[in-house]
N, C-alpha and C positions, 0 to 999 in steps of 0.2 A: 584467598584469591588465587586464581590460576597463575602459575608461575611462568607461563609462556609469554615471552616478550613480544609486544605487538606494536606499540606506538612509535611513530616517528618522533625524533627529537626536534625537528625543525618544522613548524607549522607550514601548511600549504598556503599559496596565495588565495586570498578570499576567506581565510579563517576568521570567524567572528565568534567572540566569546561574550555571553551575556549571563550575568549572575542572577540568581533568584528563580523562584518557581511559583506557579499559581496553585493555591489550595492544596499543597502537598502534605501528606501525613507520613512522615518518615523521620528516622533518627539521623539521617545523613545530614552533613553540614551543607546548607544551601549555598554557602559562599565559596565552597571548594571549586577550584578552577576546573572548567569542563575538559573532557577528553578532547583529542584532536578532532575537530569538526570541519568538514568542507562545506562551505555555503557558496552557492552560485546562483546568480540572477538568471531568470528565463530570457531566452533570446528574443521573444516576441512580446508585443504588448498584449494585454488581455483581449482586446477587441480583435487583433490580428489572429491570435490563436483560436478564439471562439469562431470567428468567421471562416477559418480554414476548413472546419469540419462540417462539410455539407452532408446531407442524408446519404448520398451515394458513397462518400468516403468512409463514413461510419459503418455502413453495411459491408464494405469490402475489407475493412481492417481485419488483420489476423493476429492471433495471440503471439506476444513477444517471446515467451519462453520456449515456444516451438523452435525458434531459431537457435536458442542457447542449449537445448537438450539438457535441462536441469533435472536429471533423474539419476538414480543410483540403484544398482542391483545388489542384493545380498547384504552382507556385513554382519559381523557377530560381536565385535568388541564394543563396549559401552563408551559413550563420549564422556568428556570431563565437564559437562554442563552442571552449573550450580551457582549459588549466590556468591557474590564477592563483597557483600556488606549486608546491612540491614534492609529488610523489605520496606517498600514504600508504595504509595499510590496517590493518584489524583482522581477526584470524583468526577463522574460524567455529568453532563448537563442534559436535561430532558429534551425529548423530540417535540418541541413546541409546534402544535398544529399539525402533527404528522398523521397521516392516514395509515391505518393498520392493514397490512397485507398478510394473509395467513397462508401457510404451507405446511401441511401435515401437523397442524396444531402448534407450529412454531411461528410466532409473529416475526417476520423478517425485518431487520433494522433498516430504517430509512437512511441511516448514515452511510450505508455501504453502496458502492456504485462501481461503474466502469471508468477506467482511465484510458484516454486515447493520446497518442503521440506519434511523431514521425522520427525516423532514424537520422541522426546527425551526419552531415556530409553527403547525404543521398539527395536525389531529386525529389522534393516533396510532392511533386505531381505524379510520381511513379507509385502505383498501388502497392508495390512491394515494400515501400517504406511506411505504410500505414499500419500501426500496431496498437494493441490494447492490453491492459492488465486490469486488476481489481484493486480497490482501496476503500478507506473509510474515513469519514470525518471524526476527529477526536478533539477533546477539550484543549483549548489554548486561551491565553489571555485575551486575544483579539478575535476569537472564534473564526479563525481562518486557516485551520490546519487539517491536512490529509495525511494519513499514515499508509505506507505501502512498503514494498521491498526496494532495496537499492537498485536491483537489476531492472526495476520498472521506472527508474529515473535516469540511470547512467548506463551508457553503452561501453562495455569492457572491450569491445573490438576496436573502437575508434578513440576511446578515452575521452569521451565528451558526454555532457548531459543531453537528454533528448530535446527535440524541438516540438513546437505546437502542442504542448502538454495541457490537457484539460481533464477535469473530473466531473462526472455526472452522477450525483447521488440518486439512489432508488431507481436506477436504470431498469427498464422493464420492456422486454419483448421488441426492442429495436425501434419502435415508432414513437417513443416518448421524447426522444432527444431533439426533435425539431417541430416546427410549426406550432410553438407554444404549448405542446403537450407534455414537455418535460416538467414534472410537477414542482421541482425546487430549483431549477436553473442549472446553468453550466458554469464551472469555475476554472479559470485559467491559472496556471502556475505563475508566481512572482519570484519565489526563492526555493531552491532545492537545498536540503540539509542532510548530509550523510556522514558516515565515519570514514576517516581517511584510510583505514585498513581495508575497506572495500575498494575505494577509489584507486588506491595505490597498489595494493597487493592482491586484489580480487579475492579477498578472504570472505567466504560466505558465512562465517560466524558473525559477520557484521552486515548481513544482507537485510538492512532495514533503512528506511528513509522517511523524513517528514517534510511535507511540501506546504509552504505558505501560499495560499491562493488569494486572488483578488475577489472583490465583490462579484456576485454571479449575474448572469444574463439569461433571460429567456429569449429564444430566437424564433422568428418567423421567416421562412424563405418565400420571397415573392418575386415575380418576374418584372423586370424593368421594361422601359419602352422598347428596348432592342430584343426583348424576349429572353434575356439571360436571368438566371436565378441569382438574387441578391439577398443577403441576410439583413433582417431588420431586428435590432436587438434592444432589449429593455432591461435596465438595472433592477435586480431583485434583492440586493443587500448581501449581508454576510452569510457564509455557509452555516455556521453554528446557530445563528438566529433562525434559520429556516429548517434545519433537520436535527439540531442538537449536536452533541459530540460525545463519543465514547470516552470513558475514563482511561487512565494509563496506570499500569502496575509493573514493578520490577523487583527482582530478587525474591520472587515467589517460590513456592514449593515446586520441585521438578515434576512431581506427580500432582497434576491439577486437572479438574474437569473443565473442559472448554467447548464452546461452539466455534466453528469456523465457517465463514461465509465467503462466497466468491462467485465468479462467472466462468466456470470451466468450459472448455470447448475443444481442446486438443485430443489427439489420438492416444489410446493405450499402446504400448509397444507391439501388441499383436494386431494393431490396425483398427480395433473397435473404436467407435466414436459415439459414446453414450450421451454427450452433452452438446448443446448448440452455442452456448455463450450468450444467448438472448435473454435468459432469465437467471435470477439469483438462486444458488443452491447452498445447502448447508451440510455440515458434518458435526457429530458430537462424539466426544470420547475423553479418555484420561491420558494425559501426556506422560512420556517417559524418556529417559536418555536414549539417544540414537547412536548408531555406530559412527566411527570416524570415516570420512570420505576424502582422501588425499586429493582426488580430482578437483575438488573445490576448496582445498585448504580448510576443510570443515571438521572441527573437533568438538564443538560445543552446541550441537543442535538437540532439541527435544522434538518428539513427534508422537502421532497417534494414528489409529486406523482410520483411513479416509481414502476414497478412490478418486479424489479430484485429479483432473488432468490440467495441461497447460491452459492458461487463461485465468485460472483462479489465483495465480501469483499476485501477492500483495494484499489479498483479502485478509481480514482481521481474525485473530483468535481472541475470543471474548470470555473472560473469566467472570463468574457470578452474573451471568446474563439473565435479565428479567424480561419475561414476555410482556408484562404490563407496560413497561416503559421502553422496551426494546433497547435497553442500554446495559452495558457491563463495563469491564476493564480490559483494555487492549493489553494482551500478554504474549503476543506473538503475531507473525504474519506468514502466510503460505509462501514458502521459499523453494523447497526441493521436493520432488515426488520420488517415492521409493517403491521398488518391486522387491520386497524382502524375501519372498519365497521363490523368486526367479521363474515365475510362470508367465511372464510377459503381460502382467496386469499390475497397475499401480495399486498398492494396498495401504500405503501410509503417506502422510505428508509431514514435513518437518519445518521448523522455524528456528532461527537463532534464539538461544536462551536470552531473555531480556534481563540484563544485569545493570550495574552502575554505569557502564559505558553507554548503554542504550539510553538510560535516563539523562545522561549529559547531552547527548545529541537532541533528545526530546526537549530538554530545558532550553537550549538555544532557540529551537524553532517555536516553542510555546510562547516565547516572549518577543517574537518578532512581529512588528506591526506592518500591515499592508493596507493600501487604500481600498 
């Protein structure tokens, strides 16, 4: 185990520990106390958050990581990423009733989608506060779990969790999110779950989060008698029942072949903008240890060649991905972009290495029920 001391000795307010795990195949003791986990309830009701996101607001939302400038140039020393115990995994559940969307002979996973939220403490009616990231449905006991990065749920500038947080799986080309066209519904956050080393120390070796969402809604926007647009919502049930859920894996080999998915939209450092954020993109490669980056207290990241820009943050890294079922095992999330050759073009993306700490945060979230 890495010797670097990280955990606080006093749990934060809102800490919730839940023992047990669903369908895990691991030598780890499932009764071991979880790592320090920060759990926080969403500020809005599911209907409030869902109704907030009108078509206009979704179109005008900008990528959240563009504000944070989560990028690194150069770097040579290898990180200390590696297992802190035995490898383990939780199997995925199938994409029941999912429609296959093909892109360059890769069946894109219906579990992956865009996340929308507003900045805490800001005027929610100000377009500058409308932001988005990427994320994915993953397996959980109650089929209500979304995986993303911690910086896509928590604002390190204000030290608050984001507001009006929703997830739209299989988001496609901007027009699916409203008027009943979103194929699987819109899912609002009920609980955020992150590691306190990110929340307290802004340590990007812990830049991952798991969000329990409510049952989903399909939304139609209709004009009322006064001519104002109003949302009409219909309950569509649980996220995992509609799109399935990716598996989860931890303490895997540092060198592993993975697919990464997300919705990149930001600029390269040289100003080029190759992506729009309106459609899902993917990368494929073999991960390896990344350099340390003191700017983000980052010492244990793994990465691979990928030119994703801001907006892809939170998108899943899937180990053993199968085209037939569009499922694999979540083994990382898009966290930091790298320009390793210093030519003002992103050429790698990195994720925290998923170890026993990650599993403990996942375990809390995977066993949390939401209505």
